[in-house]
C-alpha positions as YAML, in Angstrom:
chain: A
units: angstrom
residues:
- id: 1
  name: UNK
  ca: [0.00, 0.00, 0.00]
- id: 2
  name: UNK
  ca: [1.02, 3.62, -0.37]
- id: 3
  name: UNK
  ca: [1.17, 3.97, 3.40]
- id: 4
  name: UNK
  ca: [3.76, 1.16, 3.56]
- id: 5
  name: UNK
  ca: [5.83, 2.87, 0.89]
- id: 6
  name: UNK
  ca: [5.71, 6.18, 2.76]
- id: 7
  name: UNK
  ca: [6.39, 4.74, 6.23]
- id: 8
  name: UNK
  ca: [8.72, 1.84, 5.56]
- id: 9
  name: UNK
  ca: [10.04, 2.50, 2.02]
- id: 10
  name: UNK
  ca: [8.84, -1.02, 1.12]
- id: 11
  name: UNK
  ca: [6.39, -2.21, -1.54]
- id: 12
  name: UNK
  ca: [4.73, -5.63, -1.44]
- id: 13
  name: UNK
  ca: [3.70, -6.77, -4.92]
- id: 14
  name: UNK
  ca: [2.02, -9.92, -3.60]
- id: 15
  name: UNK
  ca: [5.00, -12.18, -4.22]
- id: 16
  name: UNK
  ca: [7.92, -10.24, -2.81]
- id: 17
  name: UNK
  ca: [8.79, -7.14, -0.82]
- id: 18
  name: UNK
  ca: [10.76, -4.53, -2.73]
- id: 19
  name: UNK
  ca: [12.82, -1.65, -1.33]
- id: 20
  name: UNK
  ca: [11.68, 1.77, -2.54]
- id: 21
  name: UNK
  ca: [14.26, 4.52, -3.01]
- id: 22
  name: UNK
  ca: [12.01, 7.47, -2.24]
- id: 23
  name: UNK
  ca: [12.98, 11.17, -2.12]
- id: 24
  name: UNK
  ca: [9.58, 12.81, -2.03]
- id: 25
  name: UNK
  ca: [5.95, 12.23, -2.92]
- id: 26
  name: UNK
  ca: [3.50, 14.57, -4.60]
- id: 27
  name: UNK
  ca: [-0.15, 13.64, -4.54]
- id: 28
  name: UNK
  ca: [-3.52, 15.00, -5.60]
- id: 29
  name: UNK
  ca: [-6.99, 14.24, -4.35]
- id: 30
  name: UNK
  ca: [-10.51, 15.27, -5.24]
- id: 31
  name: UNK
  ca: [-11.40, 15.86, -1.61]
- id: 32
  name: UNK
  ca: [-9.90, 16.17, 1.85]
- id: 33
  name: UNK
  ca: [-10.18, 12.91, 3.85]
- id: 34
  name: UNK
  ca: [-12.95, 12.89, 6.43]
- id: 35
  name: UNK
  ca: [-12.63, 9.36, 7.81]
- id: 36
  name: UNK
  ca: [-10.08, 8.32, 10.44]
- id: 37
  name: UNK
  ca: [-8.84, 5.48, 8.22]
- id: 38
  name: UNK
  ca: [-7.80, 8.02, 5.57]
- id: 39
  name: UNK
  ca: [-6.25, 10.45, 8.03]
- id: 40
  name: UNK
  ca: [-3.08, 8.36, 8.52]
- id: 41
  name: UNK
  ca: [-2.22, 8.75, 4.84]
- id: 42
  name: UNK
  ca: [-3.22, 12.43, 4.73]
- id: 43
  name: UNK
  ca: [-0.95, 13.20, 7.71]
- id: 44
  name: UNK
  ca: [2.13, 12.08, 5.72]
- id: 45
  name: UNK
  ca: [1.82, 15.06, 3.37]
- id: 46
  name: UNK
  ca: [3.31, 18.13, 5.06]
- id: 47
  name: UNK
  ca: [2.58, 20.73, 2.41]
- id: 48
  name: UNK
  ca: [-1.04, 20.96, 1.32]
- id: 49
  name: UNK
  ca: [-2.48, 23.28, -1.28]
- id: 50
  name: UNK
  ca: [-6.22, 23.46, -1.82]
- id: 51
  name: UNK
  ca: [-7.41, 24.67, -5.21]
- id: 52
  name: UNK
  ca: [-10.84, 25.55, -6.55]
- id: 53
  name: UNK
  ca: [-12.62, 23.59, -9.24]
- id: 54
  name: UNK
  ca: [-11.68, 24.38, -12.82]
- id: 55
  name: UNK
  ca: [-14.38, 26.34, -14.64]
- id: 56
  name: UNK
  ca: [-16.00, 24.62, -17.61]
- id: 57
  name: UNK
  ca: [-14.37, 26.86, -20.23]
- id: 58
  name: UNK
  ca: [-10.90, 26.32, -18.72]
- id: 59
  name: UNK
  ca: [-11.59, 22.59, -18.35]
- id: 60
  name: UNK
  ca: [-12.26, 22.31, -22.09]
- id: 61
  name: UNK
  ca: [-9.04, 24.20, -22.81]
- id: 62
  name: UNK
  ca: [-7.11, 21.88, -20.47]
- id: 63
  name: UNK
  ca: [-8.51, 18.70, -22.03]
- id: 64
  name: UNK
  ca: [-7.70, 19.95, -25.53]
- id: 65
  name: UNK
  ca: [-4.17, 20.98, -24.59]
- id: 66
  name: UNK
  ca: [-1.46, 19.81, -26.97]
- id: 67
  name: UNK
  ca: [2.02, 19.38, -25.53]
- id: 68
  name: UNK
  ca: [5.13, 20.49, -27.37]
- id: 69
  name: UNK
  ca: [8.86, 20.89, -26.78]
- id: 70
  name: UNK
  ca: [8.59, 24.22, -24.93]
- id: 71
  name: UNK
  ca: [6.25, 22.63, -22.36]
- id: 72
  name: UNK
  ca: [8.99, 20.40, -20.98]
- id: 73
  name: UNK
  ca: [10.25, 21.21, -17.47]
- id: 74
  name: UNK
  ca: [12.92, 23.88, -17.46]
- id: 75
  name: UNK
  ca: [14.62, 22.51, -14.38]
- id: 76
  name: UNK
  ca: [14.68, 19.43, -12.21]
- id: 77
  name: UNK
  ca: [15.36, 19.42, -8.49]
- id: 78
  name: UNK
  ca: [18.49, 17.77, -7.20]
- id: 79
  name: UNK
  ca: [18.49, 15.68, -4.04]
- id: 80
  name: UNK
  ca: [20.26, 18.55, -2.23]
- id: 81
  name: UNK
  ca: [17.50, 20.96, -3.31]
- id: 82
  name: UNK
  ca: [14.82, 18.53, -2.12]
- id: 83
  name: UNK
  ca: [16.61, 18.30, 1.24]
- id: 84
  name: UNK
  ca: [16.77, 22.11, 1.46]
- id: 85
  name: UNK
  ca: [13.04, 22.38, 0.76]
- id: 86
  name: UNK
  ca: [12.38, 19.72, 3.40]
- id: 87
  name: UNK
  ca: [14.41, 21.76, 5.93]
- id: 88
  name: UNK
  ca: [12.41, 24.90, 5.17]
- id: 89
  name: UNK
  ca: [9.14, 22.96, 5.47]
- id: 90
  name: UNK
  ca: [10.21, 21.51, 8.82]
- id: 91
  name: UNK
  ca: [10.99, 24.99, 10.16]
- id: 92
  name: UNK
  ca: [7.47, 26.12, 9.24]
- id: 93
  name: UNK
  ca: [5.81, 23.61, 11.58]
- id: 94
  name: UNK
  ca: [4.17, 25.71, 14.29]
- id: 95
  name: UNK
  ca: [2.57, 23.01, 16.43]
- id: 96
  name: UNK
  ca: [4.49, 20.59, 18.68]
- id: 97
  name: UNK
  ca: [5.39, 17.43, 16.80]
- id: 98
  name: UNK
  ca: [4.10, 14.32, 18.63]
- id: 99
  name: UNK
  ca: [6.84, 11.85, 19.53]
- id: 100
  name: UNK
  ca: [6.65, 8.75, 17.32]
- id: 101
  name: UNK
  ca: [4.87, 10.58, 14.48]
- id: 102
  name: UNK
  ca: [6.33, 10.41, 10.93]
- id: 103
  name: UNK
  ca: [7.36, 14.05, 11.15]
- id: 104
  name: UNK
  ca: [9.07, 13.44, 14.50]
- id: 105
  name: UNK
  ca: [11.01, 10.56, 12.92]
- id: 106
  name: UNK
  ca: [12.12, 12.81, 10.02]
- id: 107
  name: UNK
  ca: [13.32, 15.51, 12.42]
- id: 108
  name: UNK
  ca: [15.64, 13.11, 14.30]
...
């Protein structure tokens, strides 16, 4: 499950357990979790951005979008840059971090 990948860096494909070399995870969802069973996964994502629905006219433009060479990413993040962003994110935590939580483990 995704939670196993995030917590343990392991993936079970049904026949074997594979190590996962994971730097960061970016996710999207149609709604914020409301059930306790979903909260454990939601808590693993430290930076959350909520966006409004796309209007119908912009949705049509998005679905008809044609990619080309100039749409390719201009820059990729290095591992050092990801670590720097993580450090900045950790400094922005304003509430006490519960001992044993995933964030507490990352701050060790």
